[in-house]
PAKOL-161269 format. One record per residue: residue number from 0; residue in one letter; x, y, z of N, C-alpha, C in turn. Coordinates in Angstrom, 1 decimal, always signed. Layout:
BEGIN
  seq  type     n.X     n.Y     n.Z    ca.X    ca.Y    ca.Z     c.X     c.Y     c.Z
  NUM     a       X       Y       Z       X       Y       Z       X       Y       Z
...
end
This chain:
BEGIN
  seq  type     n.X     n.Y     n.Z    ca.X    ca.Y    ca.Z     c.X     c.Y     c.Z
    0     x   +19.1   -10.0   -21.1   +18.3    -9.5   -20.0   +19.0    -8.3   -19.5
    1     x   +18.3    -7.3   -19.2   +18.8    -6.0   -18.7   +19.1    -6.2   -17.2
    2     x   +20.4    -5.9   -16.9   +20.9    -6.0   -15.5   +20.2    -5.1   -14.5
    3     x   +20.0    -3.8   -15.0   +19.3    -2.8   -14.1   +17.9    -3.3   -13.7
    4     x   +17.2    -3.8   -14.7   +15.8    -4.2   -14.4   +15.9    -5.4   -13.4
    5     x   +16.8    -6.3   -13.6   +16.9    -7.5   -12.7   +17.3    -7.0   -11.3
    6     x   +18.1    -6.0   -11.2   +18.5    -5.5    -9.8   +17.3    -4.9    -9.1
    7     x   +16.5    -4.1    -9.9   +15.3    -3.5    -9.3   +14.3    -4.6    -8.9
    8     x   +14.1    -5.6    -9.7   +13.2    -6.7    -9.3   +13.7    -7.4    -8.0
    9     x   +15.0    -7.6    -7.9   +15.6    -8.2    -6.7   +15.3    -7.4    -5.5
   10     x   +15.5    -6.1    -5.6   +15.3    -5.1    -4.5   +13.8    -5.2    -4.1
   11     x   +12.9    -5.2    -5.1   +11.5    -5.3    -4.7   +11.2    -6.6    -4.0
   12     x   +11.8    -7.7    -4.4   +11.6    -9.0    -3.7   +12.2    -8.9    -2.3
   13     x   +13.4    -8.3    -2.2   +14.1    -8.3    -0.9   +13.3    -7.6    +0.2
   14     x   +12.8    -6.4    -0.2   +12.1    -5.6    +0.8   +10.6    -5.8    +0.8
   15     x   +10.1    -6.6    -0.1    +8.7    -6.8    -0.3    +7.9    -5.5    -0.5
   16     x    +8.4    -4.7    -1.4    +7.9    -3.3    -1.6    +6.5    -3.3    -2.2
   17     x    +6.1    -4.3    -2.7    +4.8    -4.3    -3.4    +3.6    -4.5    -2.5
   18     x    +3.9    -4.8    -1.2    +2.8    -5.1    -0.3    +2.8    -4.3    +1.0
   19     x    +3.2    -3.1    +1.0    +3.1    -2.3    +2.2    +1.6    -2.0    +2.5
   20     x    +1.2    -2.4    +3.6    -0.3    -2.2    +3.9    -0.5    -0.7    +4.4
   21     x    -1.7    -0.3    +4.3    -2.0    +1.1    +4.7    -1.8    +1.2    +6.2
   22     x    -2.0    +0.2    +7.0    -1.8    +0.2    +8.4    -0.3    +0.4    +8.7
   23     x    +0.6    -0.3    +8.0    +2.0    -0.2    +8.1    +2.5    +1.2    +7.8
   24     x    +2.0    +1.8    +6.7    +2.3    +3.1    +6.3    +1.9    +4.1    +7.4
   25     x    +0.8    +3.9    +8.0    +0.3    +4.8    +9.0    +1.2    +4.7   +10.2
   26     x    +1.7    +3.5   +10.6    +2.6    +3.4   +11.7    +3.9    +4.1   +11.5
   27     x    +4.4    +4.0   +10.3    +5.7    +4.7    +9.9    +5.5    +6.2   +10.0
   28     x    +4.5    +6.7    +9.5    +4.2    +8.2    +9.5    +4.0    +8.7   +10.9
   29     x    +3.2    +7.9   +11.7    +3.0    +8.3   +13.1    +4.4    +8.3   +13.9
   30     x    +5.2    +7.3   +13.6    +6.5    +7.2   +14.3    +7.4    +8.4   +13.9
   31     x    +7.4    +8.8   +12.6    +8.2    +9.9   +12.1    +7.7   +11.2   +12.7
   32     x    +6.4   +11.4   +12.7    +5.8   +12.7   +13.2    +5.8   +12.9   +14.7
   33     x    +5.8   +11.8   +15.5    +5.8   +12.0   +16.9    +7.2   +11.8   +17.5
   34     x    +8.0   +12.7   +17.2    +9.4   +12.7   +17.8    +9.3   +13.2   +19.2
   35     x   +10.3   +13.1   +20.0   +10.3   +13.6   +21.3   +10.1   +15.1   +21.5
   36     x    +9.9   +15.5   +22.7    +9.5   +16.9   +22.9   +10.7   +17.9   +22.7
   37     x   +12.0   +17.4   +22.7   +13.1   +18.2   +22.5   +13.6   +18.3   +21.0
   38     x   +12.8   +17.6   +20.2   +13.3   +17.5   +18.8   +12.6   +18.6   +17.9
   39     x   +13.4   +19.3   +17.1   +12.9   +20.3   +16.3   +12.5   +19.8   +14.9
   40     x   +13.3   +18.8   +14.4   +13.2   +18.3   +13.0   +12.6   +16.9   +12.9
   41     x   +12.1   +16.4   +13.9   +11.5   +15.0   +13.8   +12.6   +14.0   +14.0
   42     x   +12.3   +12.8   +13.6   +13.2   +11.7   +13.8   +14.3   +11.6   +12.7
   43     x   +15.4   +11.1   +13.0   +16.5   +10.9   +12.0   +16.2    +9.7   +11.2
   44     x   +16.8    +9.6   +10.0   +16.7    +8.5    +9.1   +17.2    +7.2    +9.8
   45     x   +18.3    +7.4   +10.5   +18.8    +6.2   +11.2   +17.8    +5.6   +12.2
   46     x   +17.1    +6.4   +13.0   +16.1    +5.9   +13.9   +15.0    +5.3   +13.2
   47     x   +14.5    +5.9   +12.1   +13.4    +5.4   +11.3   +13.8    +4.0   +10.7
   48     x   +15.0    +3.9   +10.1   +15.4    +2.7    +9.4   +15.7    +1.6   +10.5
   49     x   +16.1    +2.0   +11.7   +16.3    +0.9   +12.7   +15.0    +0.3   +13.1
   50     x   +14.0    +1.2   +13.2   +12.6    +0.7   +13.7   +11.9    -0.1   +12.6
   51     x   +12.0    +0.4   +11.3   +11.3    -0.2   +10.2   +12.4    -0.6    +9.1
   52     x   +12.9    -1.7    +9.3   +14.0    -2.2    +8.4   +13.6    -2.5    +7.0
   53     x   +12.3    -2.7    +6.7   +11.8    -3.0    +5.4   +11.8    -1.8    +4.5
   54     x   +11.9    -0.6    +5.0   +11.9    +0.6    +4.2   +13.3    +0.9    +3.7
   55     x   +13.6    +0.8    +2.4   +14.9    +0.8    +1.9   +15.5    +2.3    +1.8
   56     x   +14.6    +3.3    +1.7   +15.0    +4.6    +1.3   +14.1    +5.6    +2.0
   57     x   +14.7    +6.8    +2.4   +13.9    +7.8    +3.1   +12.8    +8.4    +2.2
   58     x   +12.9    +8.2    +0.9   +11.9    +8.8    +0.0   +10.6    +8.1    +0.1
   59     x   +10.6    +6.9    +0.7    +9.4    +6.2    +0.9    +8.5    +6.9    +1.9
   60     x    +9.0    +7.7    +2.8    +8.2    +8.4    +3.8    +7.3    +9.4    +3.1
   61     x    +7.8   +10.1    +2.2    +7.0   +11.1    +1.5    +6.0   +10.3    +0.6
   62     x    +6.3    +9.2    +0.1    +5.4    +8.4    -0.7    +4.3    +7.9    +0.2
   63     x    +4.6    +7.4    +1.4    +3.6    +6.9    +2.3    +2.6    +8.1    +2.7
   64     x    +3.1    +9.3    +2.9    +2.2   +10.4    +3.2    +1.3   +10.6    +2.0
   65     x    +1.8   +10.6    +0.8    +0.9   +10.8    -0.4    -0.1    +9.7    -0.5
   66     x    +0.3    +8.4    -0.3    -0.6    +7.3    -0.3    -1.7    +7.4    +0.7
   67     x    -1.4    +7.8    +1.9    -2.3    +8.0    +3.0    -3.3    +9.1    +2.7
   68     x    -2.8   +10.2    +2.1    -3.7   +11.3    +1.7    -4.8   +10.8    +0.7
   69     x    -4.3    +9.9    -0.2    -5.2    +9.4    -1.2    -5.9    +8.1    -0.8
   70     x    -5.8    +7.7    +0.4    -6.4    +6.5    +1.0    -5.9    +5.2    +0.3
   71     x    -4.6    +5.1    +0.1    -4.0    +3.9    -0.4    -3.4    +4.1    -1.8
   72     x    -2.7    +3.1    -2.2    -2.1    +3.1    -3.6    -3.2    +2.8    -4.6
   73     x    -2.9    +3.0    -5.8    -3.8    +2.6    -6.9    -4.0    +1.1    -6.9
   74     x    -3.0    +0.4    -6.7    -3.1    -1.1    -6.6    -4.0    -1.5    -5.5
   75     x    -3.8    -0.9    -4.3    -4.7    -1.3    -3.2    -6.1    -1.0    -3.5
   76     x    -6.4    +0.2    -4.1    -7.8    +0.5    -4.4    -8.4    -0.4    -5.4
   77     x    -7.6    -0.8    -6.4    -8.1    -1.7    -7.4    -8.4    -3.1    -6.8
   78     x    -7.5    -3.6    -5.9    -7.7    -4.9    -5.2    -9.0    -4.8    -4.4
   79     x    -9.2    -3.7    -3.7   -10.4    -3.6    -2.8   -11.7    -3.6    -3.7
   80     x   -11.6    -2.9    -4.8   -12.8    -2.9    -5.8   -13.0    -4.3    -6.3
   81     x   -11.9    -5.0    -6.7   -12.1    -6.3    -7.3   -12.7    -7.2    -6.2
   82     x   -12.3    -7.2    -5.0   -12.9    -8.1    -4.0   -14.4    -7.7    -3.7
   83     x   -14.7    -6.4    -3.8   -16.1    -6.0    -3.6   -17.0    -6.5    -4.7
   84     x   -16.5    -6.4    -5.9   -17.3    -6.9    -7.1   -17.4    -8.4    -7.0
   85     x   -16.4    -9.1    -6.7   -16.4   -10.5    -6.6   -17.4   -11.0    -5.5
   86     x   -17.4   -10.3    -4.4   -18.4   -10.7    -3.3   -19.8   -10.5    -3.8
   87     x   -20.1    -9.4    -4.5   -21.4    -9.2    -5.1   -21.8   -10.3    -6.1
   88     x   -20.8   -10.7    -6.9   -21.0   -11.7    -7.9   -21.4   -13.0    -7.2
   89     x   -20.6   -13.4    -6.2   -20.9   -14.6    -5.5   -22.2   -14.6    -4.8
   90     x   -22.6   -13.5    -4.2   -23.9   -13.3    -3.6   -25.0   -13.5    -4.6
   91     x   -24.9   -12.9    -5.8   -25.9   -13.0    -6.8   -26.0   -14.4    -7.3
   92     x   -24.9   -15.1    -7.5   -25.0   -16.5    -8.0   -25.5   -17.4    -6.9
   93     x   -25.3   -17.1    -5.6   -25.9   -18.0    -4.6   -27.4   -17.8    -4.5
   94     x   -27.9   -16.7    -4.9   -29.3   -16.4    -5.0   -29.9   -16.8    -6.3
   95     x   -29.1   -17.5    -7.2   -29.5   -18.0    -8.5   -30.0   -16.8    -9.4
   96     x   -29.4   -15.7    -9.3   -29.7   -14.6   -10.1   -28.8   -14.6   -11.4
   97     x   -29.4   -14.1   -12.5   -28.6   -14.0   -13.7   -27.7   -12.8   -13.6
   98     x   -26.5   -12.9   -13.9   -25.6   -11.8   -13.8   -25.0   -11.5   -15.2
   99     x   -25.3   -10.3   -15.7   -24.8    -9.8   -17.0   -23.6    -8.9   -16.9
  100     x   -22.9    -8.6   -18.0   -21.8    -7.7   -18.0   -22.2    -6.3   -17.5
  101     x   -23.4    -5.9   -17.9   -23.8    -4.5   -17.5   -24.0    -4.4   -16.0
  102     x   -24.5    -5.5   -15.4   -24.7    -5.5   -14.0   -23.3    -5.4   -13.2
  103     x   -22.3    -6.1   -13.7   -21.0    -6.0   -13.1   -20.4    -4.6   -13.3
  104     x   -20.6    -4.0   -14.5   -20.1    -2.6   -14.7   -20.8    -1.6   -13.8
  105     x   -22.1    -1.8   -13.5   -22.8    -1.0   -12.5   -22.3    -1.1   -11.1
  106     x   -21.8    -2.3   -10.8   -21.3    -2.5    -9.4   -20.0    -1.8    -9.2
  107     x   -19.2    -1.6   -10.3   -18.0    -0.9   -10.2   -18.2    +0.5   -10.1
end
């Protein structure tokens, strides 16, 4: 077993990096951008990390900005699409409609 891979997986579990919500990312970016009136450069990493301890590295701030510009991560978009298609499938089955593969592809 590769030790580097295992360490990365443990870090992901420790900080729960796979499930930052869009709302949480927006809170972080708002906190970073709205520094006090006397601040020229925004908030320090120390202040950001103290407020949001689940962020392990300052590079996540730029990632959060990118994710918010694109309205979420690819994983979040896929999960939203999956839940939408599943709801349509359940509605169609409750109405006793026949659902074919082509219909599901059209919903996507």
